[in-house]
SEFI-497433 format. One record per residue: residue in three letters; x, y, z of N, C-alpha, C, O, CB in turn. Coordinates in steps of 0.02 Angstrom, whole numbers, padded with zeros to 5 digits, always signed. Each point is the difference from the previous one (the first is absolute). Glycine has a CB too. Layout:
! residues N
ALAXYZXYZXYZXYZXYZ/...
***
This chain:
! residues 280
MET+00009+00883+01757-00029-00002-00043+00026+00035-00067-00003+00061+00010-00072-00080+00080/SER+00098+00007-00153+00032-00001-00045-00053+00082-00020-00061+00004+00006+00118-00166-00031/LYS-00020+00206+00007-00026+00077-00053-00025-00013-00045+00034-00030-00042+00038+00091+00055/MET-00116-00051-00023-00048+00003-00073+00046+00030-00067-00014-00015-00058-00107+00048+00138/MET+00171+00009-00063+00016+00001-00057+00088+00010+00010+00026-00006+00055-00159+00052-00102/LEU+00170-00033-00009+00079+00025+00017+00004+00059+00007-00025+00039-00041+00072-00109-00013/SER-00016+00090+00107+00039+00089-00004+00037+00020-00066+00026-00045-00034+00008+00036+00163/PRO-00031+00085-00153+00040+00021-00059+00073-00036+00010+00030-00024-00049-00097+00146+00034/ASP+00094-00125+00080+00075-00037-00003+00004-00060-00012+00054-00022-00020-00021+00084+00088/GLU-00102-00114-00057+00008-00066+00004-00008-00005-00061+00025-00049-00027-00056+00014+00130/ILE-00005+00085-00146-00015-00034-00090+00059+00039-00033+00010-00012-00059-00163+00001+00042/THR+00189+00051+00043+00066+00000-00038+00049-00051+00009+00045-00007-00042-00060+00114+00045/THR+00011-00146+00049+00043-00045+00003-00035-00063-00026+00037-00043-00023+00025+00102+00114/TYR-00118-00068-00091-00058-00058-00053+00034+00004-00077+00022-00042-00038-00162+00076+00106/VAL+00132+00045-00070+00000+00013-00092+00067-00040+00002+00001-00057-00023-00061+00197-00022/GLU+00127-00106+00078+00071-00027-00022+00003-00076-00015+00033-00022-00047+00018+00112+00121/GLU-00092-00135-00026+00002-00066-00009-00035-00029-00041+00005-00061-00009+00021+00063+00096/VAL-00071+00039-00123-00024-00026-00067+00035+00013-00061-00005-00030-00053-00091+00039+00103/GLY+00141+00054-00032+00021+00025-00055+00075-00064-00031+00019-00026-00052-00072+00180+00107/TYR+00071-00154+00025+00055-00067+00007-00028-00051-00032+00014-00005-00060+00030+00028+00167/LYS-00079-00063-00083-00043-00054-00022-00026-00012-00100-00005-00052-00032-00040+00084+00183/LYS+00040+00009-00163-00026+00019-00064+00053+00026-00023-00032+00047-00024-00079-00030+00043/ALA+00171-00003-00035+00054+00005-00043+00032-00065+00035+00055+00017+00023-00043+00123-00058/ASN-00017-00171+00041+00035-00069-00001-00043-00055-00002+00013-00056+00023+00073+00101+00037/ASN-00152-00025-00095-00026-00051-00030+00048-00033-00057+00052+00024-00022-00163+00033+00054/LYS+00071-00131-00053+00029-00004-00087-00015+00035-00057-00061-00007-00002+00061-00084+00029/SER+00007+00107-00051-00011+00037-00075-00054-00043-00027-00034+00038-00035+00159+00006+00005/VAL-00146-00094+00029-00043-00040-00027-00059+00027+00044-00050+00029-00021+00129-00134-00022/GLN-00070+00094+00084-00052+00010+00074-00028+00087-00024-00053+00012-00028+00143-00104+00156/THR-00044+00139-00110-00003+00068+00008-00051+00013-00096-00046+00039-00012+00201-00012+00124/LEU-00127-00071-00152-00037+00031-00091-00063-00031+00016-00042+00039-00022+00144-00047-00090/PHE-00136-00050+00143-00066-00019+00003-00037+00036+00049-00060+00004-00008+00091-00106-00030/LEU-00002+00128+00088-00031+00011+00060-00035+00091-00056-00058+00020-00002+00165-00109+00150/GLY-00053+00116-00179-00020+00059-00035-00046+00011-00048-00031+00051-00016+00119-00043+00042/ILE-00088-00094-00060-00065-00006-00056-00062-00014+00037-00054+00016-00025+00125-00065-00070/CYS-00068+00018+00155-00056+00006+00035-00034+00085+00037-00059+00010+00014+00111-00147+00002/ALA-00001+00179-00010-00020+00064+00010-00011+00043-00047-00011+00059+00009+00058-00077+00072/GLY-00044-00014-00138-00007+00036-00056-00071-00026-00023-00049+00028-00024+00182-00011-00003/ILE-00124-00058+00037-00088-00043-00026-00058+00044+00061-00049+00032-00018+00106-00204-00017/PHE-00039+00165+00095-00042+00008+00053-00010+00112-00024-00055+00025+00011+00119-00176+00110/ILE-00008+00197-00149-00024+00050+00020-00045+00021-00069-00040+00047-00003+00140-00020+00100/ALA-00080-00078-00158-00033+00017-00063-00064-00029-00010-00039+00019-00044+00143-00007+00000/LEU-00119-00082+00102-00083-00009+00020-00026+00064+00015-00040+00027-00038+00048-00139+00090/GLY+00016+00149+00015-00036+00057+00032-00013+00062-00075-00055+00023-00014+00127-00050+00164/ALA-00008+00040-00184-00006+00038-00042-00062-00025-00061-00034+00038-00034+00165-00005+00075/TYR-00133-00083-00042-00054-00004-00049-00089-00023+00034-00048-00013-00036+00169-00027-00056/ALA-00121+00039+00148-00042-00004+00046-00039+00078-00018-00053+00012-00030+00129-00105+00125/SER-00027+00138-00063-00010+00081+00020-00004+00006-00079-00060+00000-00010+00135+00047+00140/SER-00054-00043-00173-00029+00028-00068-00070-00025-00008-00044+00039-00017+00159-00038-00041/VAL-00128-00066+00070-00072-00023-00021-00049+00040+00036-00045+00021-00037+00078-00139+00016/ALA-00037+00135+00083-00017+00031+00039-00021+00073-00011-00057+00019+00012+00117-00102+00036/SER-00013+00122-00072+00004+00076-00001-00007+00027-00072-00022+00056-00014+00098-00057+00116/HIS-00052-00052-00150+00016+00038-00066-00074+00013-00022-00010+00025-00055+00132-00084+00016/GLY-00157+00048+00068-00084+00055-00038-00018+00056+00041-00052+00028-00016-00020-00132-00026/ILE+00098+00123+00083-00005+00056+00053+00020+00073-00038+00058+00009-00019-00021-00099+00126/SER-00081+00132-00116+00019+00061-00018+00051+00055+00035+00043+00039-00021-00148-00071-00019/ASP+00075+00013+00105+00004+00061+00032+00074-00019+00026+00002-00057+00022-00140+00095+00009/PRO+00203-00001-00029+00067-00028+00002+00002-00012+00091+00024-00055+00016+00042+00129-00148/GLY-00086-00032+00188+00024-00006+00033-00035-00083+00048+00025-00031+00047+00013+00181-00078/LEU-00108-00162-00010-00038-00053+00029+00050-00073-00031+00024-00048+00029-00168+00127-00028/GLN+00146-00059-00064+00035-00054-00027+00067-00023+00012+00016-00057-00019-00084+00087-00049/LYS+00111+00007+00098+00066-00014+00036-00035-00034+00082+00016-00054+00025+00073+00177-00099/PHE-00114-00097+00088-00032-00022+00079-00025-00060-00011+00004-00032+00052-00042+00138-00007/VAL+00006-00150-00106-00031-00058+00002+00075-00030-00023+00014-00047+00037-00164+00066-00062/ALA+00190-00011-00012+00059-00023-00020+00031-00037+00057+00014-00060+00005-00003+00151-00088/GLY-00001-00022+00144+00035-00007+00029-00028-00046+00042+00038-00041+00027+00013+00134-00054/ILE-00115-00095+00038-00032-00065+00059+00031-00084-00025+00027-00037+00040-00168+00119-00023/VAL+00128-00100-00093+00003-00042-00013+00084-00040+00006+00015-00052+00030-00134+00102-00086/PHE+00164+00001+00012+00073+00013+00009+00057-00055+00040+00043-00042-00015-00101+00162+00014/PRO+00019-00084+00069+00053-00011+00043+00020-00085+00009+00056-00018+00017-00097+00138+00043/VAL-00028-00177-00078-00012-00056+00001+00076-00009-00020+00038-00023+00043-00174+00008-00063/GLY+00164+00034-00050+00087-00023-00013+00038-00002+00062+00033-00050+00014-00026+00109-00126/LEU-00008-00025+00136+00070+00020+00040-00023-00036+00087+00040-00003+00047-00002+00150-00135/ILE-00098-00166+00089-00031-00023+00052+00021-00090-00011+00025-00034+00044-00134+00151-00035/PHE+00095-00137-00066+00047-00078-00003+00067-00004-00015+00028-00054+00006-00117+00010-00044/VAL+00121+00096+00018+00072+00010+00027+00009-00013+00064+00022-00052+00023-00007+00129-00095/LEU-00040-00010+00115+00027-00004+00052-00014-00081+00069+00034-00016+00049-00041+00167-00100/ILE-00058-00182+00020-00035-00075+00030+00041-00040-00031+00050-00022+00029-00176+00038-00017/CYS+00114-00030-00070+00024-00047-00030+00063-00031-00019+00009-00060-00011-00092+00097-00003/GLY+00131+00015+00010+00072+00002+00007+00013+00022-00067-00041-00007-00046+00066-00083+00136/SER+00041+00122-00100+00004+00000-00068+00060+00077-00004+00020+00031+00049-00172-00100-00085/GLU+00167+00081-00024+00066+00047-00004-00028+00049-00055-00003-00017-00059+00111-00076+00090/LEU-00131+00168-00005-00013+00038-00010+00048+00041-00019+00043-00008+00042-00122-00025+00009/PHE+00103+00085-00102+00050+00033+00001+00000+00071+00023+00051+00024+00025-00030-00101-00101/THR-00074+00109+00070-00016+00063+00035+00016-00029+00106+00021+00037+00045-00144+00016-00183/GLY+00113-00091+00140-00010-00028+00061+00069-00024+00025+00022+00038+00042-00144-00069-00070/ASN+00154-00009+00018+00091-00001-00017+00030+00048-00004+00057-00007+00021-00062-00066-00076/ALA-00014+00141+00031+00046+00067+00002+00023-00001+00104+00047+00023+00033-00137+00071-00174/LEU+00042-00124+00156+00029+00017+00100+00051-00056+00000+00007-00017+00059-00134+00055+00027/LEU+00166-00076-00128+00040-00029+00016+00067+00024+00004+00051-00034+00004-00127-00030-00035/SER+00071+00141+00029+00032+00050+00025+00042-00005+00072+00061-00002+00007-00151+00053-00078/VAL+00054-00051+00109+00005-00004+00061+00041-00056+00026+00039+00002+00047-00138+00055-00051/ALA+00082-00109-00034+00066-00072+00028+00051+00018-00023+00054-00013+00026-00108-00090-00030/TRP+00046+00149-00067+00081+00015-00028+00026+00062+00021+00057+00010-00021-00074-00069-00081/ALA-00009+00106+00138-00003+00046+00046+00068-00017+00066+00055+00020+00017-00207-00006-00057/GLU+00097-00067+00059+00034-00050+00047+00069-00054+00005+00021-00038+00043-00134+00057-00042/LYS+00131+00001-00063+00061-00044-00030-00019-00086+00006+00042-00044+00012+00055+00149+00035/ARG-00189-00120-00063-00006-00068+00005+00009-00025-00051+00031-00053-00006-00090+00057+00080/ILE+00034+00029-00124+00004-00031-00054+00070+00051-00068+00019+00057+00015-00181-00111+00032/THR+00182+00028-00098+00044+00048-00051-00046+00017-00048-00052-00026-00023+00164-00025+00033/THR-00066+00120-00022-00048+00030-00061-00017-00032-00076-00043+00021-00039+00092+00074+00098/GLY-00015-00140-00066+00013-00031-00046-00074-00055+00014-00043+00001-00043+00199+00028+00029/GLN-00165-00073+00074-00083-00028+00007-00032+00058-00002-00038-00002-00049+00044-00098+00121/MET-00010+00145-00046-00055+00050+00016-00021-00002-00103-00057-00017-00016+00117+00120+00171/PHE-00021-00089-00195-00006+00022-00063-00033-00073-00032-00058-00005-00021+00167+00107+00022/LYS-00081-00132+00000-00013-00076-00030-00071-00023+00033-00045-00029-00029+00185-00008+00020/ASN-00139+00047+00050-00095-00029+00055-00036+00062-00056-00056-00010-00023+00079-00016+00221/TRP+00007+00074-00211-00058+00068-00011-00011-00032-00081-00055-00007-00026+00108+00147+00114/ALA+00007-00156-00115-00019-00027-00066-00042-00039-00018-00042+00013-00043+00120+00004+00037/ILE-00073-00094+00050-00031-00038-00015-00055-00003+00008-00039-00023-00042+00110-00006+00043/VAL-00088+00055+00060-00095+00017+00004+00007+00055-00056-00001-00024-00057-00051+00011+00210/TRP+00056+00052-00151-00027+00050-00077-00009-00041-00049-00055-00001-00027+00119+00101+00041/ILE-00021-00137-00033-00039-00051-00067-00035-00044+00040-00044-00025-00034+00133+00017-00066/GLY-00090-00010+00148-00045-00048-00003-00079+00022+00009-00049-00032-00021+00150-00035+00062/ASN-00102+00124-00008-00059+00049+00010-00015-00003-00072-00059-00014-00011+00089+00096+00117/PHE+00003-00074-00152-00014+00036-00089-00042-00058-00013-00059+00006-00016+00181+00062-00041/ILE-00086-00136+00066-00024-00064-00044-00064-00006+00013-00045-00002-00042+00143-00061+00042/GLY-00108+00056+00098-00079-00008+00016-00049+00061-00019-00057-00014-00017+00097-00059+00116/ALA-00028+00113-00098-00049+00076-00030+00000-00004-00061-00044+00034-00025+00072+00050+00099/ALA+00009-00118-00117+00007+00007-00077-00071-00074-00018-00045+00001-00043+00227+00049+00028/LEU-00163-00111+00074-00038-00062-00030-00071+00022+00030-00050-00025-00027+00152-00082+00027/VAL-00110+00148+00047-00077+00022+00006-00034+00028-00071-00043-00025-00035+00071+00060+00165/ALA+00007+00021-00136-00019+00023-00050-00022-00035-00071-00053+00007-00031+00117+00062+00099/VAL-00003-00112-00084-00025-00057-00047-00064-00030-00003-00042-00011-00044+00140-00009+00055/LEU-00091+00011+00054-00066-00057+00009-00065+00029+00018-00056-00026+00007+00133-00058+00037/VAL-00056+00145-00038-00086+00046+00001-00008+00014-00055-00059+00006-00017+00053+00054+00112/TYR+00066-00047-00153-00024+00009-00077-00001-00064-00033-00022+00002-00058+00071+00111+00048/ALA-00035-00155+00026-00023-00077-00030-00073-00024+00024-00035-00025-00044+00165-00014+00050/ALA-00154+00044+00049-00065+00004+00044-00063+00047-00039-00059-00013+00006+00144+00005+00112/GLY-00063+00054-00151-00051+00050-00025-00033+00019+00046-00062+00005+00006+00051-00042-00099/LEU+00062+00052+00135-00031+00050+00080+00009+00069-00016-00024+00038+00042+00065-00120+00058/LEU-00009+00111-00155-00003+00075-00021-00082+00020-00054-00013+00057-00021+00180-00064+00020/THR-00195-00034-00006-00059+00026-00035-00061+00024+00042-00049+00034-00016+00087-00111-00070/THR-00019+00047+00153-00038+00002+00053-00004+00073+00001+00054+00031+00002-00024-00141+00061/GLY-00121+00162-00067+00022+00073-00009+00044+00030-00043+00013-00034-00050-00035+00023+00142/THR+00053+00071-00087+00070+00016-00011+00059-00007+00005+00041+00033-00032-00093-00002+00034/VAL+00068-00081+00046+00074-00026+00032+00027+00028-00056+00031+00053+00001-00036-00170+00072/GLY-00006+00082-00126+00075-00008-00048+00008+00075-00028+00050+00016-00031-00064-00156-00019/GLY-00032+00181+00060+00018+00077-00007+00029+00022+00050+00056+00023-00011-00137+00000-00048/TYR+00059-00022+00120+00048+00006+00068+00062-00021+00007+00042+00041+00018-00127-00051+00025/ALA+00101-00051-00056+00065-00026-00017+00031+00042-00040+00047+00035+00021-00079-00139-00010/VAL+00010+00107-00078+00048+00052-00052+00023+00063+00023+00055+00026-00014-00114-00067-00072/LYS+00001+00073+00134-00014+00071+00018+00071+00003+00041+00051+00029-00018-00202-00016+00024/VAL+00138-00059+00069+00064+00012+00056+00044-00013-00054+00026+00043-00035-00058-00087+00166/ALA+00039-00015-00137+00086-00007-00033+00029+00056-00048+00060+00014+00007-00082-00139-00010/ALA-00021+00162-00051+00046+00044-00025+00016+00047+00019+00051+00030-00017-00073-00062-00044/THR-00047+00064+00131+00030+00050+00049+00044+00001+00014+00041+00043-00018-00100-00035+00050/LYS+00074-00075+00020+00074-00007+00018+00056+00004-00032+00048+00023+00029-00095-00072+00022/ALA+00052+00027-00117+00049+00010-00051+00020+00071+00012+00054+00019+00022-00102-00105-00108/SER-00018+00133+00061+00018+00058+00012+00027+00044+00032+00019+00054-00024-00066-00086-00008/ILE+00053+00012+00096+00041+00046+00068+00058+00018-00028+00024-00030-00048-00061-00032+00152/GLU+00061+00106-00081+00077+00030-00005+00021-00049+00056-00036-00038+00032+00030+00183-00069/PHE+00081-00133+00041+00049-00047+00039-00008+00049+00089-00013-00022+00056+00123-00026-00195/GLY-00097+00110+00118-00007+00013+00074-00084+00001+00034-00007+00002+00061+00128+00074-00084/PRO-00164-00077-00012-00057-00018+00014-00002-00063+00038-00020+00005+00058-00011+00056-00150/ALA+00040-00090+00081-00010-00090-00016+00058-00003+00065-00021-00025+00052-00005-00019-00222/LEU+00084+00062+00170+00057-00004+00051-00055+00013+00077-00021-00037+00044+00148+00099-00141/ALA-00133-00005+00086-00040+00040+00068-00050-00039+00019-00011-00006+00060+00025+00121-00092/SER-00052-00149-00013-00074-00041-00008+00022-00058+00055-00019-00014+00057-00025+00036-00207/GLY+00094-00049+00103+00029-00071+00060+00046+00014+00062+00022-00045+00036-00017-00028-00138/ILE+00003+00122+00107+00042+00008+00059-00069+00004+00052-00002-00039+00048+00131+00111-00102/LEU-00181-00027+00044-00059-00001+00037-00032-00076+00017-00007-00027+00055-00010+00147-00113/CYS+00002-00143-00002-00013-00070+00016+00015-00046+00024-00038-00046+00016+00018+00070-00063/ASN+00095-00022+00058+00033-00066+00037+00017+00056+00084+00027-00023+00051+00053-00075-00194/ILE-00095+00142+00139-00002+00031+00103-00037-00029+00009+00015-00041+00042+00002+00147-00011/ILE-00098-00113-00062-00045-00010+00031-00020-00069-00027-00059-00002+00015+00035+00124+00010/VAL+00034-00160-00045+00009-00095-00004+00040-00025+00037-00014-00052+00030+00001+00043-00132/CYS+00082+00045+00111+00059-00053+00057-00020+00031+00074+00011-00035+00049+00118+00022-00138/PHE-00171+00104+00100-00026+00008+00059-00059-00067+00010+00004-00037+00049+00025+00184-00056/CYS-00056-00151-00019-00048-00053-00021+00029-00075+00033-00030-00028+00045-00004+00102-00168/VAL+00076-00092+00104+00031-00078-00016+00042+00002+00065+00009-00053+00029+00002+00036-00177/TRP+00018+00080+00175+00029+00016+00092-00056-00013+00047+00008-00024+00056+00072+00131-00083/GLY-00138-00091+00001-00048-00001+00056-00051-00053+00004-00043-00010+00043+00060+00122-00045/THR-00002-00148-00057-00027-00069-00001+00042-00051+00042-00024-00049+00028-00023+00075-00143/TYR+00116-00008+00116+00041-00044+00038+00002+00026+00104+00038-00023+00043+00046+00006-00195/ALA-00128+00060+00159-00023+00037+00062-00051-00077+00041-00002-00030+00054-00006+00197-00125/ALA-00022-00169+00009-00074-00055+00016+00048-00072+00013+00048-00027-00026-00168+00086-00079/LYS+00074-00072+00164+00001-00083+00013-00060-00056-00020+00010-00061+00000+00055+00110+00097/ASP-00106-00029-00108-00051-00028-00037-00025+00019-00059+00004+00058-00018-00022-00079+00108/VAL-00017-00035-00135-00002+00011-00068-00060+00089-00031+00003+00039-00047+00022-00217+00050/THR-00076+00166+00068-00043+00063-00010+00029+00058-00002-00003+00044-00042-00071-00093+00091/GLY+00112+00044+00014+00050+00086-00031+00027+00011-00062-00012+00049-00035+00056-00044+00132/LYS+00004-00064-00113+00014+00003-00049-00030+00019-00059+00030+00030-00044+00015-00084+00102/LEU-00120+00033-00062-00046+00014-00058+00004+00082+00015+00028+00040-00038-00119-00165+00028/PHE+00064+00141+00063-00020+00064+00000+00058+00061-00012-00013+00050-00033-00078-00105+00109/MET+00148+00043-00048+00080+00028-00023-00004-00020-00075-00023+00046-00035+00104-00071+00155/GLY-00070-00013-00143-00034-00020-00073-00020+00026-00063+00023-00003-00058-00049-00039+00129/PHE-00029+00071-00040-00062+00017-00031+00010+00088+00017+00052+00021-00025-00137-00155+00048/PHE+00055+00174+00004+00009+00055+00020+00058+00051-00066-00006+00035-00050-00023-00103+00196/PRO+00079+00043-00103+00052+00073-00036+00009-00050-00093+00047+00027-00030+00069+00040+00192/ILE-00134-00100-00187+00005-00033-00075-00070+00031-00035-00004+00005-00061+00074-00136+00098/LEU-00115+00148-00002-00067+00025+00006+00010+00067-00013-00042+00025-00038-00004-00105+00117/ALA+00097+00123-00056+00010+00058-00007+00069+00037-00056+00008+00059-00015-00074-00085+00140/PHE+00112-00041-00149+00039-00003-00050-00043-00019-00060+00025+00006-00056+00072-00031+00131/VAL-00146+00007-00071-00018-00006-00062-00031+00047-00047+00005+00012-00061-00005-00100+00110/ILE-00048+00121+00020-00041+00055+00002+00052+00062-00036-00012+00032-00051-00067-00081+00169/ALA+00144+00055-00069+00028+00053-00019+00040+00007-00085+00014+00053-00028-00010-00053+00170/GLY+00011-00081-00170+00009+00007-00061+00067-00019+00005+00029+00035-00043-00114+00047+00008/PHE+00138-00127+00071+00065+00041+00003+00009-00083-00056-00031-00049-00021+00078+00156+00177/GLU+00025-00071-00158+00052-00091-00047+00009-00033+00029+00031+00012+00052+00032+00010-00113/HIS-00089-00095+00039+00029-00053+00044+00015-00050-00054-00044-00028-00033-00021+00050+00148/CYS+00161-00038-00126+00004-00028-00071-00020-00074+00001+00008-00020-00058+00085+00101+00027/VAL-00115-00128+00067-00034-00051+00010-00075-00008-00039-00022-00042-00040+00095+00050+00148/ALA-00106+00057-00076-00059-00009-00024+00009+00027-00071-00037-00030-00040-00026+00035+00155/ASN+00093+00032-00137+00028+00037-00086+00017-00050-00025-00013+00000-00060+00064+00108+00074/MET-00017-00171+00009-00007-00048-00045-00056-00052-00026+00001-00034-00051+00094+00058+00093/TYR-00131-00020-00006-00069-00032-00032-00032+00055-00024-00043-00022-00038+00022-00073+00113/TYR+00018+00154-00075-00040+00052-00022+00030+00002-00079-00028+00018-00051+00005+00053+00179/PHE+00095-00097-00118+00024+00037-00081-00028-00078-00034-00038-00001-00048+00182+00107+00065/THR-00121-00162+00012-00001-00058-00054-00076-00011-00011-00015-00033-00050+00130-00032+00087/ILE-00176+00093+00010-00053+00000-00032-00022+00043-00050-00037-00023-00043+00026-00020+00127/GLY+00033+00122-00084-00013+00043-00041+00041-00021-00066-00034+00003-00051+00006+00083+00148/LEU+00082-00102-00104+00012-00037-00060-00031-00037-00037-00006+00005-00061+00070+00005+00102/LEU-00087-00052-00004-00027-00086-00032-00057+00042-00019-00016-00009-00059+00054-00121+00142/ALA-00073+00173-00052-00068+00039-00010+00018+00034-00057-00030-00024-00049-00014+00041+00166/LYS+00075+00024-00131+00017+00035-00068-00015-00028-00032-00050+00018-00030+00117+00027+00039/THR-00041-00099-00023-00009-00049-00073-00081+00000-00028-00022-00009-00057+00124-00084+00105/ASN-00131+00105+00004-00081-00013-00026-00030+00071-00009-00004+00037+00049-00020-00154+00020/PRO+00001+00138-00142-00024+00062-00029-00052+00023+00065+00009+00054+00029+00003-00089-00178/ALA-00055-00002+00165-00057+00039+00040+00018+00005+00059-00025+00047+00031-00060-00081-00088/PHE+00124-00002+00087+00036+00035+00061+00038+00051-00001-00001+00034+00051+00001-00120-00021/VAL+00038+00104-00080+00030+00063-00003-00052+00062-00021+00012+00061+00003+00099-00131-00033/GLU-00166+00042+00009-00054+00068-00049-00019+00011+00068+00030+00050+00020-00092-00082-00162/ALA+00019+00003+00197-00010-00016+00060+00030+00056+00072-00027+00035+00042+00027-00159-00118/SER+00062+00107+00058+00052+00031+00024-00011+00072+00017+00007+00025+00055+00053-00106-00116/HIS-00075+00105+00017-00011+00083-00028+00076+00028+00015-00001+00057+00024-00146-00030+00016/VAL+00196-00047-00047+00074+00023+00013+00027+00038-00060-00015-00018-00057+00038-00083+00131/SER+00004+00137-00066+00021+00053-00060+00064-00052-00054+00034-00046+00023-00052+00188+00078/ALA+00019-00129-00140+00051-00030-00056+00076+00005+00033+00038-00048+00002-00119+00092-00114/GLU+00097+00017+00135+00074+00023+00045+00001-00041+00049+00050-00036+00000-00045+00153-00013/LYS-00046-00126+00058-00011-00066+00060+00007-00057-00026+00051-00030+00020-00127+00079+00041/LEU+00035-00084-00109-00003-00061-00030+00059-00012-00031+00017-00059-00002-00128+00064-00010/ASP+00161+00052-00024+00057-00016-00022+00076-00019+00064+00058-00018-00010-00126+00100-00104/ASN+00039-00069+00160+00046+00013+00058+00004-00077+00035+00048-00020+00033-00084+00162-00013/LEU-00026-00179-00034-00020-00082+00020+00050-00029-00044-00020-00017-00056-00119+00014+00081/ASN+00210-00007-00009+00035-00060-00029+00059-00006+00062+00008+00024+00056-00034-00003-00207/LEU+00063-00071+00105+00069-00014+00052+00040+00042+00036+00031-00009+00052-00022-00059-00119/ALA-00015+00120+00026+00036+00052+00023-00017+00058+00067+00032+00031+00042-00011-00058-00168/GLY-00099+00015+00103-00036+00031+00053-00008-00016+00052-00008+00038+00047-00030-00012-00107/VAL+00040-00106+00064-00004-00038+00063+00033+00007+00031-00012+00006+00060-00021-00064-00086/PHE+00121+00065-00013+00080-00001+00060-00010+00066+00034+00013+00011+00059+00095-00074-00140/SER-00141+00119+00028+00023+00069+00004-00042+00014+00055+00015+00045+00039+00019-00010-00160/ASN-00095-00076+00131+00001+00011+00087-00006-00048+00061-00007+00017+00059-00041+00070-00104/LEU+00051-00163+00016+00042-00028+00048+00059+00018+00051+00006-00004+00061-00046-00047-00139/LEU+00078+00072+00030+00075+00026+00023+00000+00041+00049+00036-00012+00049+00001+00007-00147/PRO-00081+00072+00094+00020+00058+00037-00063-00030+00073+00008+00014+00059+00038+00110-00186/VAL-00103-00164+00098-00037-00020+00071+00050-00077+00032-00015-00024+00055-00140+00076-00109/THR+00195-00075+00024+00021-00050+00046+00054+00062+00047-00012+00005+00060+00000-00146-00153/ILE+00055+00176+00069+00035+00049+00026-00028+00024+00054+00031-00001+00054+00009+00023-00150/GLY-00105+00004+00093-00051+00035+00047+00004-00041+00063+00011+00009+00060-00095+00034-00152/ASN+00069-00095+00048-00043-00068+00071+00064+00002+00041-00010+00020+00057-00079-00135-00128/ILE+00159+00099+00056+00039-00030+00023+00027+00070+00043+00046-00013+00039-00031-00101-00134/ILE-00033+00174+00094+00019+00067+00035-00049-00013+00057+00013-00009+00059+00023+00100-00162/GLY-00103-00090+00067-00057+00026+00076+00028-00072+00034+00051+00013+00032-00200+00066-00080/GLY+00134-00141+00052+00013-00066+00010+00058-00008+00053-00004+00003+00061-00038-00027-00179/ALA+00105+00012+00070+00056-00002+00046+00048+00058+00035+00044+00002+00044-00054-00095-00110/VAL-00022+00135+00025+00055+00074+00051-00040+00049+00052+00021+00014+00056+00055+00010-00172/ILE-00130-00004+00091-00074+00040+00035-00025-00039+00044+00001+00027+00055-00041+00028-00146/VAL+00010-00126+00090-00028-00048+00056+00047-00038+00029-00006-00008+00061-00091+00000-00112/GLY+00151-00023+00019+00055-00082+00039+00049+00065+00011-00007+00007+00061+00001-00169-00144/LEU+00049+00211+00063+00049+00023+00027-00011+00052+00054+00043+00002+00043+00003-00034-00143/THR-00099+00077+00106-00025+00047+00026-00010-00043+00083+00022+00019+00054-00079+00053-00185/TYR+00022-00127+00117-00018-00051+00047+00062-00030+00027+00000-00004+00061-00106-00019-00119/TRP+00140+00009+00039+00066-00029+00028+00054+00066+00024+00044-00008+00041-00060-00111-00131/PHE+00005+00172+00062+00036+00055+00049-00014+00007+00042+00044+00012+00041-00025+00034-00088/ILE-00112-00048+00076-00033+00023+00045+00040-00052+00057+00041+00016+00043-00163+00033-00114/PHE+00089-00130+00051+00007-00035+00053+00066-00046+00011+00012-00038+00047-00132+00051-00057/ARG+00161+00005-00049+00065-00042+00023+00053+00059+00001+00021+00022+00053-00050-00150-00112/LYS+00047+00149+00003+00059+00054+00014-00021+00047+00053+00051+00023+00025-00010-00025-00146/CYS-00080+00020+00141-00031+00056+00053+00037-00029+00077+00044+00017+00040-00188+00008-00115/ASN+00092-00083+00063+00017-00049+00053+00068-00023+00037+00015+00000+00059-00103-00028-00120/ALA+00126+00008-00002+00063-00014+00006+00045+00074+00027+00043-00009+00044-00067-00097-00143/LYS+00021+00136+00088+00009+00086+00001-00005+00001+00094+00044+00017+00039-00125+00040-00189/ASN+00027-00076+00161-00033+00004+00058+00049-00027+00065+00027+00022+00052-00143-00036-00127/ASP+00107-00058+00029+00044-00040+00064+00070+00009-00002+00029-00021+00050-00106-00070-00049/VAL+00117+00119-00052+00055+00004+00017+00017+00072+00038+00055+00015+00023-00039-00103-00118/ASN-00077+00130+00096+00029+00050+00050-00053-00011+00055-00030+00052+00010+00090+00044-00093/LYS-00086-00154+00126-00001-00022+00037+00066-00035+00042+00016+00004+00060-00123+00008-00121/ALA+00136-00047+00006+00051-00045+00035+00064+00055+00004+00051-00018+00029-00095-00116-00081/ALA+00040+00199+00024+00068+00039+00009-00009+00026+00080+00045+00034+00026-00026+00012-00168/
***
């Protein structure tokens, strides 16, 4: 009788194999899978904004947003796509010398661009469809984007690290499950916690910034946002990349180093030393 789930050691082997396959996919395949993931995350971000934007209590607002947002990552995990934050785990295959540094960074670069294209596409369609006029969604879009653009480098970096610690532990955990139900549960609760905590996720931010910049062109949305002039001035292309740069770096540190390389050290490096000692 087969086991219901993989052990941590077996997950490490699985992550290594997944990383090897991802790094050896064709570039065009990687790009379009990245676009799909950007679409999935953006759909979850938009839906969570609609569900939660009118709630005045901060804790309840984040809780409602957290219930809806995981649909994006669930699409990624079940339907198949390339998400930058999850692909930080290619570090395991790299540490095992299954892929080169160039292959790893090439995959990250293509996936990051693809994610941005997909997220921006959803934002453009949401705006073109007039979906920001529901309640004060347009004002909320401006507020979220302006707030994120105003975060300083250090806090954005730290928040990005925290974000991808929980996201990559989530992805790692879903690899343990051998059925869809198990993957759904593991894909839901950690992301609920991540949204409630308010950590910075570079791909989600790609959507929030794109829809925020579009909403900013409408004076009614700007007025409804109740954002200070100082924060509003930060909502521009420079402000976007002043957030995405530290958040992306933080996501890499959190996922590739703190999750991926830590588990590689525990289940590969340490095991290899034990095998050598036993042989001696």
